[in-house]
PALUMVO-80336 format. One record per residue (C-alpha): x, y, z. Coordinates in steps of 0.1 Angstrom, whole numbers, padded with zeros to 4 digits, always signed. Layout:
N
XYZ;...
//
This chain:
321
+0147+0257-0015;+0116+0244+0001;+0096+0217-0017;+0058+0219-0012;+0043+0184-0012;+0006+0175-0012;-0005+0141+0001;-0039+0128-0010;-0057+0103+0012;-0040+0118+0042;-0066+0104+0066;-0056+0068+0057;-0029+0044+0070;-0003+0053+0044;-0013+0089+0037;-0014+0098+0074;+0020+0083+0081;+0035+0100+0051;+0021+0134+0061;+0037+0130+0095;+0070+0119+0080;+0072+0147+0055;+0062+0173+0080;+0092+0165+0101;+0117+0169+0072;+0137+0200+0065;+0131+0219+0033;+0096+0203+0029;+0062+0218+0035;+0036+0191+0036;-0001+0194+0031;-0029+0168+0033;-0058+0166+0009;-0086+0146+0025;-0114+0128+0007;-0137+0139+0035;-0135+0173+0052;-0112+0175+0082;-0109+0205+0105;-0083+0219+0129;-0053+0206+0109;-0029+0232+0098;-0016+0209+0071;-0049+0202+0054;-0062+0214+0021;-0097+0200+0015;-0104+0188-0020;-0135+0167-0014;-0143+0132-0027;-0119+0117-0053;-0135+0115-0087;-0137+0127-0123;-0151+0161-0112;-0130+0169-0081;-0119+0205-0079;-0082+0204-0071;-0075+0241-0078;-0072+0253-0042;-0054+0222-0029;-0028+0224-0057;-0020+0261-0054;+0018+0265-0049;+0024+0227-0048;+0056+0212-0064;+0049+0175-0059;+0018+0154-0052;+0019+0120-0036;-0014+0103-0045;-0024+0078-0018;-0061+0083-0020;-0081+0054-0037;-0111+0032-0035;-0094+0003-0017;-0098-0034-0023;-0132-0046-0011;-0136-0083-0004;-0168-0102-0015;-0182-0073-0035;-0211-0084-0056;-0205-0086-0093;-0171-0079-0109;-0187-0056-0135;-0203-0035-0108;-0171-0035-0087;-0149-0025-0117;-0172+0004-0125;-0169+0017-0090;-0132+0013-0089;-0128+0030-0123;-0148+0061-0111;-0124+0067-0083;-0091+0051-0091;-0090+0057-0128;-0111+0088-0136;-0102+0104-0103;-0065+0099-0107;-0065+0111-0143;-0084+0142-0132;-0058+0149-0105;-0030+0145-0130;-0045+0169-0155;-0051+0194-0128;-0015+0190-0117;-0004+0200-0153;-0026+0231-0152;-0014+0241-0117;+0023+0237-0126;+0029+0208-0103;+0063+0192-0113;+0058+0155-0102;+0031+0131-0092;+0040+0100-0072;+0012+0074-0076;+0007+0047-0049;-0005+0018-0071;-0006-0019-0060;+0013-0051-0066;-0020-0065-0077;-0011-0049-0111;+0015-0076-0114;-0009-0104-0104;-0020-0124-0074;+0007-0150-0068;+0042-0160-0076;+0064-0191-0075;+0093-0193-0051;+0118-0189-0079;+0101-0161-0097;+0092-0130-0076;+0076-0101-0095;+0099-0076-0111;+0092-0040-0119;+0093-0047-0156;+0071-0078-0157;+0041-0076-0180;+0010-0065-0159;-0015-0093-0152;-0042-0079-0128;-0068-0104-0120;-0095-0086-0100;-0114-0052-0104;-0091-0034-0080;-0059-0045-0097;-0074-0037-0131;-0083-0002-0120;-0048+0005-0106;-0033-0007-0139;-0057+0015-0159;-0048+0044-0137;-0011+0038-0143;-0017+0038-0181;-0037+0071-0179;-0008+0087-0159;+0018+0076-0185;-0003+0091-0212;-0006+0124-0193;+0031+0124-0185;+0038+0130-0222;+0026+0165-0217;+0053+0173-0192;+0042+0159-0158;+0068+0137-0141;+0052+0105-0130;+0065+0079-0105;+0046+0047-0098;+0051+0027-0066;+0034-0008-0062;+0033-0020-0026;+0022-0054-0014;+0004-0058+0019;+0010-0027+0041;+0011-0031+0078;+0018-0007+0107;+0000+0012+0134;-0037+0014+0126;-0037-0016+0103;-0071-0032+0099;-0088-0061+0081;-0070-0095+0080;-0038-0084+0096;-0057-0070+0126;-0077-0103+0129;-0044-0123+0128;-0029-0102+0156;-0060-0107+0177;-0059-0144+0171;-0022-0147+0181;-0027-0125+0211;-0056-0147+0223;-0034-0178+0220;-0056-0194+0194;-0039-0224+0177;-0033-0216+0140;-0028-0243+0113;+0002-0228+0095;+0031-0247+0109;+0036-0267+0077;+0031-0238+0052;+0063-0231+0033;+0052-0201+0012;+0068-0167+0008;+0050-0134+0012;+0064-0099+0007;+0050-0072+0029;+0060-0036+0037;+0059-0018+0070;+0043+0016+0066;+0075+0033+0079;+0095+0017+0050;+0068+0026+0025;+0066+0063+0034;+0104+0065+0034;+0104+0053-0002;+0075+0076-0011;+0094+0105+0004;+0125+0096-0016;+0104+0093-0048;+0090+0128-0043;+0124+0144-0048;+0150+0120-0062;+0160+0130-0097;+0163+0094-0109;+0127+0085-0098;+0109+0103-0126;+0094+0080-0152;+0100+0049-0131;+0079+0020-0117;+0091+0007-0083;+0082-0024-0063;+0087-0021-0025;+0089-0045+0005;+0107-0049+0038;+0134-0069+0019;+0127-0100+0040;+0098-0123+0029;+0080-0145+0054;+0059-0176+0053;+0025-0174+0069;+0039-0194+0098;+0069-0170+0101;+0044-0141+0101;+0025-0156+0130;+0059-0161+0148;+0069-0125+0142;+0036-0112+0156;+0040-0135+0186;+0075-0123+0192;+0063-0087+0192;+0037-0097+0217;+0063-0114+0239;+0046-0148+0235;+0052-0181+0217;+0031-0189+0186;+0007-0219+0187;+0012-0234+0153;-0004-0267+0142;+0012-0286+0113;-0018-0291+0091;-0009-0301+0055;-0016-0272+0031;-0034-0295+0007;-0059-0304+0034;-0066-0267+0041;-0070-0260+0004;-0095-0288+0001;-0115-0277+0032;-0115-0241+0020;-0128-0252-0014;-0157-0270+0002;-0169-0239+0020;-0163-0215-0008;-0131-0199+0006;-0106-0210-0020;-0095-0174-0028;-0089-0168+0009;-0068-0200+0011;-0048-0190-0019;-0038-0158-0003;-0029-0174+0030;-0012-0205+0017;+0003-0192-0016;+0033-0170-0024;+0035-0134-0035;+0070-0121-0036;+0086-0090-0051;+0121-0082-0062;+0131-0047-0050;+0166-0047-0065;+0156-0021-0092;+0142+0002-0065;+0173-0001-0043;+0198+0003-0072;+0180+0032-0089;+0174+0053-0058;+0203+0041-0035;+0175+0031-0011;+0172+0005+0016;+0143-0002+0039;+0152+0017+0071;+0132-0006+0094;+0135-0044+0099;+0105-0067+0100;+0110-0070+0137;+0109-0033+0143;+0078-0029+0121;+0060-0057+0140;+0069-0042+0174;+0056-0008+0164;+0024-0023+0149;+0016-0044+0180;+0025-0016+0204;+0001+0008+0187;-0027-0018+0186;-0022-0027+0223;-0023+0010+0232;-0055+0017+0213;-0070-0015+0227;-0062-0005+0263;-0077+0030+0258;-0109+0015+0242;-0114-0009+0271;
//
């Protein structure tokens, strides 16, 4: 029997990759719901901007499962936490709740929600990675909005909708932007980077591993009612990450052994403490519950993910030039 799956946010990094992945599977018909109108895509069902008043009726017709990737994403240096939280709540909380209620009305069986590890918090110690059942401790407006969206979904689930929550850490892959893109550019340019003495641990997830898990969560009987953490299963220090990017580029990393405390002090003096905390601190997740519950393992290694990410970036860069 064919399962009809709707992917929201299908024009984004994760949603686009998931739509392609699902469309290649047997017994699955995949559709993409875009936040902005797209044309000439046989898989698209336009639903408009995500919010409390979105009309999902046409997009949800005949759908069995929704994988909800659309969101207002984390915005750095946004003015005022109160203003930022209100904007995140409009999209990530009210918009998600609206979608879930519309799913109930349309007879959708399951909603898989792409949340964030920021629901757990911002950092960990080396001996205590985040677990799926840790008490939530979001510390910024984006993390708070994702946690509130999860709470709204669990409330709606009482009326019969199956809900699955997936909390990814940093996602990388073809098309990645922001800090990861800037780091690739720095490594490719041979710029010396001061991370040779950093001994932190960071969990990340290659988009190919994430979409494989989301696909599993869409249909696996044991996924309903669960919260899952996800990663590549191999955590890296910031220096290791630079080395992995360099290896994918076919070069050697240029790492300077600058004491982390010195970088922290310098960052504090120029108002970049939060940035230093992310680069120098640890954020690790324990995916044992995910693997044991679903019989799942990340299908791609870190090295494979890095090669695919770098290759796609180089191809686009060559076309642009």
